[in-house]
N, C-alpha and C positions, 0 to 999 in steps of 0.2 A: 409361158413368159413370167418369170419372177424377177427379172432384171431390176425393176424399179423399186422392189421391196428389199430393204436393207437387212432385215433380221426378224426374228420372232422373240417375243418376251412373255414370260409368265408373270401374271399380275398377283398371284398368290402362291403359297407353298404347295397347295394341293394340285396345282396345274403344272408344276415344274417338270414332272416326268413326262406328261403328255406333250408339253412344249418341246422337250428334247427330242421325243420321237417324231414330232411333226417337222422340226427343224431338219432332222436327218432325211425325212421323206422328201422334203421340198428343197434340199441342199441349201438351207439358209443357216446363218450363224445364230447362236443363242446369246442375246444381250439384254441388259436391263431396259425397261420401258423408257422411251424417250419420245415425248409428244411432238418433237420437232423432226422426227424421222418417219419415213414410210415404213411401217412395221405391222406385223401381225401381232395382236395381243390376245393371249389366251387366259381365261379366268373361269371361275365356276359358273359364270353367266354365259359362257360360250366363246367362240372365236370371232374376233373383230379385226378389221383392217383400218389402221390409223393412217390417214393421208392428210397432212396439215392443209394442203391446198384445197381440200374439199370440206373442211370443217370437222365436225365431230366424227368419231370412229364409226365405220359402217359395219353392220352385221346383218345377217338374214334371219328373220324370225317368222317361221310358218304359223306361230301361235298368235300373232298380233299384227297390227298395222294394216297395210294394204292387202295382205294375204287373208287375214281374218275378215276384212270388209268384203272382199270379193267372194269369199266362201259364203257369207251370210246374205249379201245383197247384190250379187253379180248377175242374177237372173236365172240361175239353175240351168236346167237342160234346154231352156228356151233361148239362151244367149247365143250370139253368132258363133263363138268359138265351139260350143257344144254341137251346134248344128253342122258346122263345117267338118268335124271329125266323124260325124255319123251317130252321135248319141241319140238313141231312141228308147222308148219304153221296153225294158227287158234286154237291151243291147248296150253293152259296155265295151267298146272296141279297145284292144290293147294298142298302146301308143309308144313310139320311140320319138322323143323330143331331141332332135339332132343338134340343136343349138340352144342349150338349156338357159344360159344367161342367169338371170335372177330366179328362174323357175316359177314365175308367177302363173303362167298359163299351165305349166305342168301340174302345179298344185291345184289349180281349179279343176283340171280334168281328173286328177286323182280323187278330189273331194266329191266328184260326181260319179265315181265308181270305176273309172278306168285304171288299169295297171300301166304305169308310165316308167319307161327306161330313159333316163336323162343322160345325154352325152355333153360334156363340157371340156373343151380343149385347153382352157387356161387353168393352170395348176392352182392358182390362188382362189379363183372362183369355185373350182371343184372342191377345194378344202372348205370354203365357207358353206357350200351347199351340203357337204357331208356332215358338217357340224350341226347345221340347222335341221337336217333330217334326223340325226341322232336325238336331238332335243324334242322334235315333234313326236317321235315314237314313244317318248316317255311322258307325254302330256295326254291326259284323258280326252281332251277335246279333239286332238289331231292324231292320236295313235293309229286309228284305223286307216287314216289317210296316208300316214308315213309308211306303213307296211306295203302300200301299193306303189311306192316310189323307190327307184334305185338310181344311183349316180355312178357314172363311169368317167374317169378322166382320160380323154382320148380325142384325137382328131376324128370328126364324124365320118369322113370318107374312108379313113383307115379302119375305123371300127366296123362300118357296114361291109367293107370288103373282106375283113379277116374273121369276123365273128358270125356265128350261126343263129344269133338271137333274131327272132322274127317278130313282127307286129302287124296288126291290121292296118295301122296308119303310121306314116312317118310325118312328123310335124317339123316345120322349119320356120324360124323367125330370124332371117338374116339381119345383120346390123343395118339400121336405117342410115341413110346418107347423113353426113355431118352438116348441120345447119351453118350458114354463113355467120349468123349472129349467135355466137357460142353462149352468150348470156341467157338465151332462151332455153338452152338445154339444161334440164334438171341435173342436180349433182349426182344422182345415182346413175344417170345415163352418161355423164361425163366419165364416171368411174368405169362403166362398162366399155366405153370407147377406148380408154387407156389400157384396160386389161385385154380386150379382144383384138384391138387393132382394126385395120380396114378389112372390109369384106372382099375377098379375092376369089373365092371358090364356090359361091352359091349356085352358079349355073351347073358346075360339075356335080355338086352334091345333089341337086334336083334330079339330074339325069340318072344318077346312081340310085337315088331313093325310089324313083319310079320303077326300077327293076327289082328292088328289094321289098317294097311294101306289099302287104297281102291284099289290100283293097284300094287304098288311095294315098295320095300325098297332099298335105295341106301346107300352103305357104302364106305366112302373115306378111302383109305389106302395108305401107302408109296409103291412105286413100289417095288415088290419083297417081301413084307411082307406077313405073313401067313394070312389065312382067319380068320375072327373073330369067335371065338368059334369053329374053324375047320368046320364051315358050308360053304359048297361049293356053290358059287353063280351060277345062271343060265347063266349069261353072265358077262363080264367085259369090261370096256372101258378104254384104256390106254392113259395117257399123258406122258410128258417127265419124270417126277419124281413121278407121282401119278397114282393110279388105282382106278376106281370106280366100285365096285362090286354090281351087280344088283340081287336082290332076289324077287321071286314071293311071293304073299301073300299065307297064308295057312288057 
């Protein structure tokens, strides 16, 4: 879905060629930067999405912000996410993150030693992730993490059906239900809702993932939320606001 993004703009001369290439890849027009438009902005600092309704331009930075904080203070292998995917001493399961989104959990797992294949069906989000990954591999603090991450722009069901890539764990983080009071939803989640749209196929994806995963499927849910597709997990690991449902392969 790139319908609501009008164009892409290069913010400096050095980025002009790459902006032209990305415009062709995403079938967008190349235009001058306009802060009043929904635009992708490319510069020497990376790729950003300008959406006036959400404030300042958004970009993904694996080297700072929430990513850096979780890498340093998230709890390491003792955190619920790590336990859910089966991280143990000497064991670093391979993971397919079937619903990459902002890739925050994928980044944490890669920082703990897992190789992570990310699947993202929205072209804009996939482009933002690819740009962030490129920058991460060029930074001394995150280079070893970046090489353990790959991004594929694809629908997860199609990808798992057509590709032979396998992993010990398939991880799913379906879109959380939209809150009635939209003001409570953070701007980054508003963006994700606009990019990804409504969750319509998580039950089908879970059923397929259980056939494809080597060891288990892990589904992240809000605490108290119903099970995906009314499929009861074999176990669940709780955190303060989140539940990780664990399913065996079939």
